C-alpha positions as CSV (number, residue, x, y, z in Angstrom):
1,M,0.1,0.0,-0.2
2,V,1.4,3.0,-1.2
3,A,0.9,6.7,1.4
4,Y,0.5,9.7,-0.5
5,D,0.6,12.6,1.3
6,S,-2.0,16.3,-0.7
7,K,1.0,17.8,-2.9
8,T,1.4,14.6,-4.7
9,F,-2.1,12.8,-5.0
10,M,-4.6,15.1,-6.7
11,A,-8.0,14.9,-8.2
12,K,-8.9,15.7,-10.7
13,V,-11.1,18.8,-10.1
14,C,-10.9,22.8,-10.9
15,Q,-9.2,24.6,-8.3
16,I,-11.6,27.7,-9.8
17,T,-15.1,26.1,-10.6
18,K,-14.1,23.3,-8.5
19,R,-15.5,20.7,-11.4
20,G,-15.0,17.1,-11.2
21,S,-15.6,14.2,-13.0
22,V,-19.2,12.7,-13.3
23,V,-20.7,9.5,-14.0
24,G,-22.7,9.2,-17.7
25,G,-24.2,6.8,-20.1
26,R,-22.0,5.8,-23.2
27,Y,-23.5,5.4,-26.8
28,S,-23.3,2.8,-29.2
29,N,-25.0,2.4,-32.2
30,R,-27.2,-0.3,-30.9
31,T,-29.0,1.8,-29.2
32,R,-30.9,3.5,-32.2
33,A,-32.4,0.0,-33.2
34,T,-33.3,-1.3,-29.8
35,Q,-34.0,0.5,-26.6
36,F,-31.2,-1.9,-25.4
37,N,-27.9,-0.4,-24.1
38,P,-25.2,-2.9,-23.9
39,C,-22.4,-0.3,-23.0
40,G,-23.1,1.0,-19.4
41,T,-21.6,4.3,-17.7
42,M,-18.4,5.8,-17.9
43,R,-17.3,8.5,-15.8
44,R,-16.0,11.9,-18.0
45,Y,-13.6,14.0,-16.8
46,P,-13.1,17.7,-17.0
47,N,-10.8,18.9,-19.2
48,L,-7.8,19.7,-17.0
49,Q,-4.5,21.4,-18.4
50,K,-1.5,22.6,-16.2
51,K,-0.9,26.0,-16.8
52,R,1.4,29.1,-14.7
53,I,-0.6,31.8,-14.5
54,Y,0.8,35.5,-13.4
55,V,-1.0,37.7,-11.2
56,P,0.6,41.4,-11.9
57,E,-1.6,42.7,-8.4
58,L,0.7,40.2,-6.2
59,K,3.8,40.1,-8.9
60,K,3.9,36.7,-9.0
61,S,2.7,33.6,-10.8
62,I,0.7,30.4,-9.6
63,V,1.2,27.5,-10.9
64,L,-2.6,25.5,-10.7
65,N,-4.4,23.0,-12.0
66,I,-8.0,23.9,-13.8
67,S,-9.7,23.5,-17.0
68,T,-10.3,25.5,-19.9
69,R,-13.6,26.5,-19.2
70,A,-11.5,28.6,-15.8
71,L,-8.6,29.5,-18.0
72,R,-11.6,31.4,-20.0
73,T,-13.1,32.7,-17.1
74,I,-9.5,34.1,-16.0
75,E,-9.6,35.7,-19.6
76,K,-13.0,37.5,-19.2
77,N,-12.5,38.6,-15.3
78,G,-8.8,38.8,-14.9
79,A,-6.7,36.6,-12.6
80,Y,-6.6,38.4,-9.8
81,R,-10.5,38.5,-9.1
82,T,-11.2,35.8,-10.7
83,L,-8.4,33.5,-7.9
84,K,-9.8,35.8,-5.1
85,K,-13.3,34.5,-5.8
86,A,-12.8,31.2,-6.0
87,G,-10.3,31.5,-2.8
88,I,-6.7,30.8,-3.8
89,I,-5.1,34.0,-3.1
């Protein structure tokens, strides 16, 4: 058994939007012909990227594991405002 500390093990969750994985149904072409779905369910993960974001107000960079939607939010509202609202700063 391997013990993980909080720095080495990271959940697949966006640090800004707090979005994680969701369970959804798989799709097959057989579903079109019948109501039987042989595929079952699968877990869908958010599109996470490891990004270094420079915050001019603090004059430093922060490395975050964030989703692409959060990147768009940072572009729209600014890094300082977005990170402050998420509780990272």
